[in-house]
VOPAGU-2260 file (C-alpha; in pm, 1 decimal, decimal comma):
REM VOPAGU-2260
SITE   aa  ch    i         X         Y         Z
SITE  ARG   A    0      70,3   15778,3   10016,4
SITE  GLU   A    1      94,5   15754,6   10381,7
SITE  TYR   A    2     362,4   15471,7   10381,1
SITE  THR   A    3     424,7   15432,3   10062,4
SITE  ALA   A    4     595,8   15674,0    9806,5
SITE  GLY   A    5     713,7   15635,9    9412,7
SITE  VAL   A    6     898,7   15896,6    9126,7
SITE  LEU   A    7     941,1   15858,6    8794,0
SITE  GLU   A    8    1103,0   16160,1    8595,3
SITE  PHE   A    9    1223,6   16210,8    8286,0
SITE  ASP   A   10    1479,0   16447,6    8118,0
SITE  GLY   A   11    1443,0   16585,6    7744,0
SITE  ASN   A   12    1749,6   16807,9    7693,8
SITE  THR   A   13    2050,1   16894,7    7384,1
SITE  THR   A   14    2349,7   16897,5    7658,2
SITE  ASN   A   15    2503,3   16637,8    7443,9
SITE  GLY   A   16    2304,0   16640,1    7156,5
SITE  THR   A   17    1907,2   16541,9    7146,2
SITE  GLN   A   18    1896,2   16328,2    7433,7
SITE  ALA   A   19    1565,3   16185,5    7593,9
SITE  ARG   A   20    1643,0   16012,1    7919,4
SITE  LEU   A   21    1557,4   15858,5    8252,8
SITE  VAL   A   22    1687,6   16030,5    8551,1
SITE  ASP   A   23    1487,2   15948,7    8853,7
SITE  ALA   A   24    1307,2   15610,2    8923,3
SITE  GLU   A   25    1219,4   15516,8    9267,4
SITE  ALA   A   26    1064,4   15325,0    9539,3
SITE  SER   A   27     984,3   15398,6    9883,6
SITE  VAL   A   28     793,1   15250,0   10213,8
SITE  LYS   A   29     810,0   15482,9   10513,2
SITE  LEU   A   30     724,4   15558,3   10862,2
SITE  PRO   A   31     535,2   15874,9   10813,9
SITE  GLY   A   32     588,5   16093,1   11071,4
SITE  ALA   A   33     321,8   16281,0   11357,3
SITE  ARG   A   34     193,0   16528,3   11152,9
SITE  PRO   A   35      97,2   16491,7   10803,4
SITE  ASP   A   36     358,4   16781,8   10691,7
SITE  ASP   A   37     634,8   16654,6   10886,4
SITE  VAL   A   38     974,3   16389,5   10708,8
SITE  PRO   A   39     923,5   15993,6   10745,4
SITE  LEU   A   40    1103,4   15901,7   11080,3
SITE  ILE   A   41    1252,1   15648,3   10803,2
SITE  MET   A   42    1181,2   15596,3   10450,4
SITE  ALA   A   43    1388,8   15268,6   10253,6
SITE  SER   A   44    1384,1   15357,1    9889,7
SITE  ILE   A   45    1564,3   15145,0    9592,3
SITE  GLY   A   46    1629,4   15235,4    9268,9
SITE  MET   A   47    1796,1   15552,6    9083,7
SITE  PHE   A   48    1812,6   15849,1    9325,8
SITE  LYS   A   49    2025,1   16112,8    9412,1
SITE  ILE   A   50    2349,8   16093,1    9594,4
SITE  PRO   A   51    2260,7   16200,3    9923,0
SITE  PHE   A   52    2567,2   16467,9    9980,5
SITE  GLY   A   53    2569,2   16810,2   10059,6
SITE  PHE   A   54    2306,2   17039,0   10015,9
SITE  GLU   A   55    2348,3   17123,0    9610,5
SITE  VAL   A   56    2365,8   16734,6    9464,7
SITE  LEU   A   57    1958,7   16721,9    9630,9
SITE  GLN   A   58    1878,7   17087,2    9528,3
SITE  SER   A   59    1606,6   17068,3    9292,6
SITE  ASP   A   60    1654,0   17226,9    8953,4
SITE  ARG   A   61    1279,8   17359,4    8904,4
SITE  ASP   A   62    1359,7   17561,0    9227,8
SITE  ARG   A   63    1721,2   17623,9    9211,0
SITE  LEU   A   64    1764,7   18002,9    9090,6
SITE  PHE   A   65    2101,0   17957,5    8939,6
SITE  MET   A   66    2107,8   17800,2    8613,2
SITE  GLU   A   67    2379,9   17523,9    8675,7
SITE  ARG   A   68    2496,5   17447,3    9043,3
SITE  SER   A   69    2859,1   17506,7    9147,8
SITE  THR   A   70    3179,2   17367,3    8969,3
SITE  THR   A   71    3313,7   17126,4    9198,4
SITE  GLU   A   72    2925,1   16947,4    9256,4
SITE  ARG   A   73    2963,6   16918,3    8900,5
SITE  ALA   A   74    3285,5   16763,4    8860,5
SITE  LEU   A   75    3238,9   16498,5    9191,2
SITE  PHE   A   76    2881,9   16464,7    9150,7
SITE  PRO   A   77    2837,8   16435,4    8792,9
SITE  GLY   A   78    2435,1   16403,5    8715,4
SITE  GLU   A   79    2351,9   16423,1    9042,1
SITE  TYR   A   80    2139,8   16043,7    9008,4
SITE  ASP   A   81    2355,6   15706,2    9091,1
SITE  LEU   A   82    2161,1   15350,4    9120,9
SITE  GLY   A   83    2151,5   15236,7    9513,2
SITE  ALA   A   84    1956,4   15126,4    9764,0
SITE  ARG   A   85    1884,9   15421,8   10038,8
SITE  LEU   A   86    1766,7   15468,5   10402,0
SITE  GLN   A   87    1693,1   15867,1   10517,0
SITE  GLY   A   88    1411,2   16046,9   10742,0
SITE  GLY   A   89    1429,4   16269,9   11035,2
SITE  TRP   A   90    1280,6   16362,8   11391,3
SITE  ARG   A   91    1208,6   16721,3   11468,6
SITE  PHE   A   92    1489,4   16877,9   11380,0
SITE  VAL   A   93    1724,3   16636,5   11260,9
SITE  ARG   A   94    1778,8   16458,2   10945,9
SITE  TYR   A   95    1986,5   16198,1   10822,2
SITE  ALA   A   96    2029,3   16029,6   10470,4
SITE  ILE   A   97    2278,8   15717,4   10384,9
SITE  ALA   A   98    2305,9   15504,8   10087,6
SITE  VAL   A   99    2476,9   15265,2    9839,7
SITE  GLN   A  100    2526,6   15288,3    9493,9
SITE  ASN   A  101    2710,5   15203,5    9247,2
SITE  GLY   A  102    2928,1   15498,7    9237,5
SITE  ASN   A  103    2915,4   15623,1    8905,0
SITE  PRO   A  104    2680,5   15844,0    8832,4
SITE  LEU   A  105    2453,1   15899,9    8538,2
SITE  GLY   A  106    2724,0   16190,9    8416,6
SITE  GLU   A  107    2994,9   16003,9    8503,9
SITE  LYS   A  108    3279,5   16034,8    8147,2
SITE  THR   A  109    3368,1   15629,8    8149,6
SITE  PHE   A  110    3077,2   15370,4    8308,8
SITE  PRO   A  111    2715,9   15598,4    8378,7
SITE  GLY   A  112    2467,9   15390,0    8607,4
SITE  ARG   A  113    2700,1   15085,2    8657,6
SITE  ASP   A  114    2924,2   14966,4    8838,1
SITE  PRO   A  115    3288,5   14797,6    8663,4
SITE  ASN   A  116    3408,2   14643,1    8959,7
SITE  ASN   A  117    3085,4   14582,5    9166,3
SITE  ALA   A  118    3265,8   14810,8    9417,9
SITE  LYS   A  119    2930,8   15008,5    9580,7
SITE  ASP   A  120    3006,7   15356,8    9758,8
SITE  ILE   A  121    2898,8   15452,1   10089,0
SITE  THR   A  122    2735,1   15830,9   10098,2
SITE  GLY   A  123    2577,8   15975,4   10402,8
SITE  ARG   A  124    2454,4   16334,1   10549,4
SITE  LEU   A  125    2353,8   16393,8   10892,2
SITE  GLY   A  126    2208,3   16753,6   10897,0
SITE  ILE   A  127    1954,1   16986,7   11093,6
SITE  ASP   A  128    1675,9   17216,2   10969,8
SITE  THR   A  129    1471,4   17407,2   11212,8
SITE  PRO   A  130    1334,0   17692,7   11235,5
SITE  VAL   A  131    1528,3   17945,4   11528,6
SITE  THR   A  132    1205,5   18248,4   11483,5
SITE  ASP   A  133     898,1   18288,5   11312,1
SITE  SER   A  134    1124,9   18457,1   11043,5
SITE  VAL   A  135    1441,8   18283,4   10960,7
SITE  ARG   A  136    1509,5   17924,6   10947,7
SITE  VAL   A  137    1887,6   17773,3   10978,2
SITE  SER   A  138    1971,0   17473,3   10792,5
SITE  ALA   A  139    2302,2   17268,1   10841,5
SITE  GLY   A  140    2494,3   16927,8   10792,3
SITE  PHE   A  141    2806,4   16695,5   10712,0
SITE  SER   A  142    2809,7   16481,8   10515,6
SITE  GLY   A  143    3061,2   16149,5   10384,6
SITE  LEU   A  144    3183,1   15930,7   10093,6
SITE  SER   A  145    3385,4   15586,0   10099,6
SITE  GLY   A  146    3451,9   15398,9    9763,9
SITE  THR   A  147    3638,2   15221,0    9537,8
SITE  GLY   A  148    3768,8   15375,2    9192,1
SITE  PHE   A  149    3788,2   15139,2    8864,9
SITE  HIS   A  150    4107,6   15187,5    8645,6
SITE  PRO   A  151    4009,5   14969,2    8309,7
SITE  GLY   A  152    4318,9   14814,4    8175,2
SITE  THR   A  153    4446,1   14795,5    7848,0
SITE  VAL   A  154    4416,7   14483,8    7606,3
SITE  ALA   A  155    4786,0   14350,7    7427,2
SITE  THR   A  156    4897,8   14480,8    7102,3
SITE  LYS   A  157    5130,5   14336,0    6794,0
SITE  ALA   A  158    5413,0   14495,5    6655,5
SITE  THR   A  159    5347,3   14755,0    6322,5
SITE  VAL   A  160    5564,9   14932,3    6121,3
SITE  GLN   A  161    5570,5   15248,0    5954,3
SITE  TRP   A  162    5705,3   15386,0    5672,8
SITE  VAL   A  163    5770,2   15796,7    5616,4
SITE  ASP   A  164    5861,2   15881,2    5282,6
SITE  ARG   A  165    6072,4   16190,4    5464,6
SITE  ASN   A  166    6285,0   16230,4    5124,6
SITE  GLU   A  167    5955,9   16200,0    4882,3
SITE  ASN   A  168    6065,0   16017,2    4629,8
SITE  GLY   A  169    5863,0   15727,5    4623,8
SITE  VAL   A  170    6101,5   15443,4    4742,7
SITE  LEU   A  171    6147,0   15270,8    5067,0
SITE  ASP   A  172    6487,6   15354,6    5223,8
SITE  PRO   A  173    6601,5   15153,3    5508,1
SITE  SER   A  174    6611,7   15487,3    5705,6
SITE  GLU   A  175    6270,2   15540,5    5680,4
SITE  LEU   A  176    6107,6   15236,0    5828,9
SITE  ILE   A  177    5954,4   15296,9    6235,2
SITE  VAL   A  178    5917,4   15000,6    6404,5
SITE  THR   A  179    5661,0   15064,3    6690,8
SITE  PRO   A  180    5728,8   14704,8    6965,6
SITE  GLY   A  181    5338,6   14559,8    7053,7
SITE  LYS   A  182    5325,5   14631,6    7408,1
SITE  SER   A  183    5139,6   14339,9    7683,0
SITE  ALA   A  184    4804,1   14340,1    7823,1
SITE  THR   A  185    4770,9   14580,5    8110,3
SITE  PRO   A  186    4507,2   14419,1    8414,3
SITE  SER   A  187    4243,9   14647,0    8573,6
SITE  LYS   A  188    4260,8   14787,3    8937,5
SITE  ASN   A  189    4057,1   14940,4    9158,6
SITE  PHE   A  190    4185,5   15244,3    9375,7
SITE  GLY   A  191    4070,9   15415,0    9665,7
SITE  ARG   A  192    3864,6   15778,0    9690,5
SITE  PHE   A  193    3659,1   15983,7    9960,3
SITE  GLY   A  194    3493,7   16251,4   10009,4
SITE  TYR   A  195    3371,4   16456,5   10283,2
SITE  GLY   A  196    3142,5   16753,2   10286,6
SITE  ALA   A  197    2998,9   17068,1   10523,4
SITE  ASP   A  198    2723,4   17278,5   10364,6
SITE  LEU   A  199    2501,7   17513,2   10569,4
SITE  GLU   A  200    2193,5   17757,7   10491,0
SITE  LEU   A  201    2020,9   18086,4   10701,6
SITE  ALA   A  202    1686,9   18213,2   10532,2
SITE  VAL   A  203    1577,7   18541,8   10639,8
SITE  ASP   A  204    1233,6   18619,9   10529,0
SITE  VAL   A  205    1240,0   19060,5   10521,3
SITE  PRO   A  206     996,3   19213,0   10588,7
SITE  LYS   A  207     783,2   19440,3   10231,9
SITE  VAL   A  208    1101,7   19291,9   10106,5
SITE  GLY   A  209    1106,8   18877,8   10064,3
SITE  GLN   A  210    1313,2   18596,3   10170,5
SITE  THR   A  211    1665,0   18629,3   10230,0
SITE  VAL   A  212    1972,0   18341,1   10174,1
SITE  VAL   A  213    2239,9   18312,8   10297,1
SITE  TYR   A  214    2443,1   17970,3   10220,1
SITE  GLY   A  215    2753,3   17782,8   10093,6
SITE  GLU   A  216    2956,2   17443,5   10086,1
SITE  ILE   A  217    3273,5   17333,2   10093,2
SITE  TYR   A  218    3439,6   17000,9   10005,3
SITE  PHE   A  219    3737,6   16834,0   10060,0
SITE  ALA   A  220    3797,9   16481,1    9810,7
SITE  LYS   A  221    4054,9   16235,8    9744,6
SITE  ASN   A  222    4015,3   16066,9    9360,4
SITE  LEU   A  223    3655,2   16173,1    9370,0
SITE  ASP   A  224    3654,4   16360,4    9050,7
SITE  ARG   A  225    3390,4   16148,2    8800,2
SITE  ALA   A  226    3334,3   16455,5    8473,8
SITE  ILE   A  227    3573,7   16779,8    8475,1
SITE  MET   A  228    3950,2   16624,0    8556,0
SITE  PRO   A  229    3862,5   16240,1    8598,1
SITE  ALA   A  230    4093,9   16143,3    8865,4
SITE  ASP   A  231    4290,4   15842,9    8773,2
SITE  PRO   A  232    4569,6   15755,4    8986,8
SITE  VAL   A  233    4670,6   15382,5    8873,8
SITE  ALA   A  234    4758,5   15586,1    8543,9
SITE  VAL   A  235    4979,5   15829,7    8666,7
SITE  GLY   A  236    5086,8   15726,0    8984,9
SITE  ARG   A  237    4963,2   15902,5    9246,2
SITE  ASP   A  238    4631,4   16026,9    9438,8
SITE  TYR   A  239    4463,3   16392,3    9332,0
SITE  ARG   A  240    4296,7   16613,1    9619,9
SITE  GLU   A  241    4057,6   16847,4    9535,2
SITE  LEU   A  242    3946,1   17105,5    9731,5
SITE  GLY   A  243    3648,8   17354,8    9639,1
SITE  GLY   A  244    3321,2   17474,6    9754,6
SITE  TYR   A  245    3060,6   17783,5    9719,0
SITE  GLY   A  246    2903,4   18093,2    9841,3
SITE  ALA   A  247    2596,3   18275,3    9753,5
SITE  ILE   A  248    2353,5   18486,2    9852,7
SITE  THR   A  249    2021,2   18497,8    9682,5
SITE  GLN   A  250    1715,6   18766,9    9755,9
SITE  GLU   A  251    1346,3   18799,9    9663,7
SITE  ILE   A  252    1236,8   19159,7    9545,3
SITE  GLY   A  253     867,7   19153,5    9633,4
SITE  THR   A  254     598,1   18922,5    9490,0
SITE  TYR   A  255     764,7   18878,8    9087,0
SITE  ALA   A  256    1140,3   18907,9    9077,1
SITE  SER   A  257    1466,9   18746,1    9227,9
SITE  VAL   A  258    1786,7   18841,0    9208,4
SITE  GLY   A  259    2121,4   18657,7    9353,2
SITE  VAL   A  260    2503,1   18600,5    9306,1
SITE  ARG   A  261    2780,4   18320,8    9374,6
SITE  TYR   A  262    3123,0   18246,9    9344,2
SITE  ASP   A  263    3293,5   17907,8    9380,1
SITE  TYR   A  264    3579,5   17763,0    9295,0
SITE  TYR   A  265    3751,7   17437,2    9242,9
SITE  ARG   A  266    4132,6   17213,7    9255,4
SITE  SER   A  267    4094,4   16982,8    9093,1
SITE  ASP   A  268    4489,4   16838,9    9153,6
SITE  LEU   A  269    4652,9   17019,4    9454,2
SITE  ASP   A  270    4973,1   16860,3    9395,6
SITE  SER   A  271    4952,0   16968,3    9043,7
SITE  THR   A  272    5289,8   17060,4    8899,6
SITE  ASP   A  273    5420,8   17239,2    8585,9
SITE  GLN   A  274    5774,8   17295,8    8408,5
SITE  SER   A  275    5882,9   17656,4    8411,0
SITE  ARG   A  276    6234,8   17731,3    8248,2
SITE  GLY   A  277    6361,9   17379,3    8307,1
SITE  LEU   A  278    6230,3   17322,7    8671,5
SITE  LEU   A  279    5946,3   17113,2    8837,7
SITE  VAL   A  280    5739,0   17393,0    9051,7
SITE  PRO   A  281    5384,3   17367,1    9162,0
SITE  SER   A  282    5098,5   17502,1    8952,9
SITE  SER   A  283    4756,1   17563,7    9049,7
SITE  ASN   A  284    4437,6   17442,9    8794,4
SITE  ALA   A  285    4145,6   17598,0    8957,9
SITE  MET   A  286    3892,9   17719,5    8828,0
SITE  GLN   A  287    3636,5   18023,4    8973,1
SITE  THR   A  288    3342,7   18164,1    8862,8
SITE  VAL   A  289    3152,9   18450,9    8978,2
SITE  ALA   A  290    2739,2   18433,2    8898,4
SITE  PHE   A  291    2519,3   18697,6    8843,3
SITE  VAL   A  292    2136,9   18629,2    8856,2
SITE  ALA   A  293    1849,1   18784,5    8776,6
SITE  GLY   A  294    1437,5   18610,7    8748,5
SITE  ALA   A  295    1148,8   18762,3    8726,3
SITE  ARG   A  296     850,4   18531,4    8821,2
SITE  ALA   A  297     442,7   18540,1    8770,5
SITE  ILE   A  298     209,8   18229,1    8831,6
SITE  GLY   A  299     313,0   17876,8    8663,8
SITE  GLY   A  300     660,7   18038,3    8515,5
SITE  ARG   A  301     947,5   18238,7    8537,6
SITE  LEU   A  302    1216,7   18393,1    8354,5
SITE  THR   A  303    1537,1   18377,8    8439,3
SITE  LEU   A  304    1871,0   18565,6    8352,7
SITE  GLU   A  305    2231,3   18511,0    8386,8
SITE  TYR   A  306    2612,3   18626,3    8365,1
SITE  ASP   A  307    2960,1   18356,0    8496,3
SITE  VAL   A  308    3238,6   18505,5    8482,6
SITE  ASN   A  309    3514,4   18211,0    8440,5
SITE  ARG   A  310    3757,8   18211,6    8576,9
SITE  ASN   A  311    4000,2   17867,6    8396,2
SITE  HIS   A  312    4392,1   17899,3    8502,7
SITE  ASN   A  313    4443,0   17567,3    8282,1
SITE  GLY   A  314    4524,8   17797,1    7972,3
SITE  LEU   A  315    4902,3   17880,5    7814,6
SITE  ASP   A  316    4979,6   18162,7    7640,7
SITE  ALA   A  317    5205,5   18212,1    7315,6
SITE  ASN   A  318    5505,5   18178,1    7583,6
SITE  GLY   A  319    5380,7   17824,7    7765,0
SITE  LEU   A  320    5307,9   18091,9    8003,9
SITE  PRO   A  321    4949,3   17998,8    8278,2
SITE  THR   A  322    4644,8   18239,2    8157,1
SITE  ASN   A  323    4295,6   18292,3    8227,8
SITE  LEU   A  324    4105,5   18107,5    7880,5
SITE  ALA   A  325    3815,7   18315,2    7798,6
SITE  SER   A  326    3458,2   18139,9    7880,3
SITE  ASN   A  327    3211,2   18358,6    8054,5
SITE  THR   A  328    2848,4   18316,2    7937,6
SITE  LEU   A  329    2480,6   18427,5    7942,5
SITE  ILE   A  330    2234,0   18245,9    7974,2
SITE  LEU   A  331    1861,9   18288,8    7957,5
SITE  ARG   A  332    1576,6   18043,4    8073,6
SITE  GLY   A  333    1245,7   18023,7    8069,8
SITE  GLN   A  334    1044,9   17750,1    8256,8
SITE  TRP   A  335     657,6   17671,8    8286,5
SITE  VAL   A  336     501,1   17494,1    8537,7
SITE  TYR   A  337     238,7   17276,7    8438,6
């Protein structure tokens, strides 16, 4: 409505078994822009909403041509949604958003949607969205996040005695007793984390063909991976530095078809090392994907086929040397809007 807005969205999927869940629930008050199609000058929201960082986190699943978001986005902002309060809006070509949220998105591994340490993450984006000519539009922005992660402590354990019948004679021999001493409890600790990002999108309307969209993002973060290789600097005694990004191009072909290609790259630990012939050497845990997609659409629906060429350097061959993990995927998706 003119001064208020609300969203309520449910999702049913089989990603981790059959499940139905609430993913978006927000209530807002706003000061509308000068024209009905303008973004609000200011809008304040509370509830569960997408983290205002970059372009891809905020992109709608319904509108995105590619099946999944990039690897970096899924690692740093798993599930996209978190609980909190947000202030956003725009004036002319300027766009802004800032939010205070729990810091544990719905796709986070340990405490999804919760806040075990009562320390909020602050996230924001400042950007532009404006037509350059009648057929060219540009959108760009810079994003930042500052927050606090949580390392859960451990409870105390008692000493245990284990008997391993090495000679299998069924008789307890003194050398077959193994004593495991108890451990004292360890306290829970917090750790700092941050992330920065830049995004750019260029859309060009090509006469008699359709719209061409070129877009991409780059991310740099510390201790922010919360899904693929979750960062816990307290456990390992050092910080994790994450780097990633992607570049994509999509092309409409007439009214009923679209094609696209995207390359994305992610390293969850820029300082990772490995053992080689008894020496500690730098290693690469990079994940790379080249995605090819084609879609056919008609009124009310779209059928999309995508092939992903994945390169994951976390595998080892028979000699213990790094090798690619075979994980290419072929995905078919049907959509219907009603």
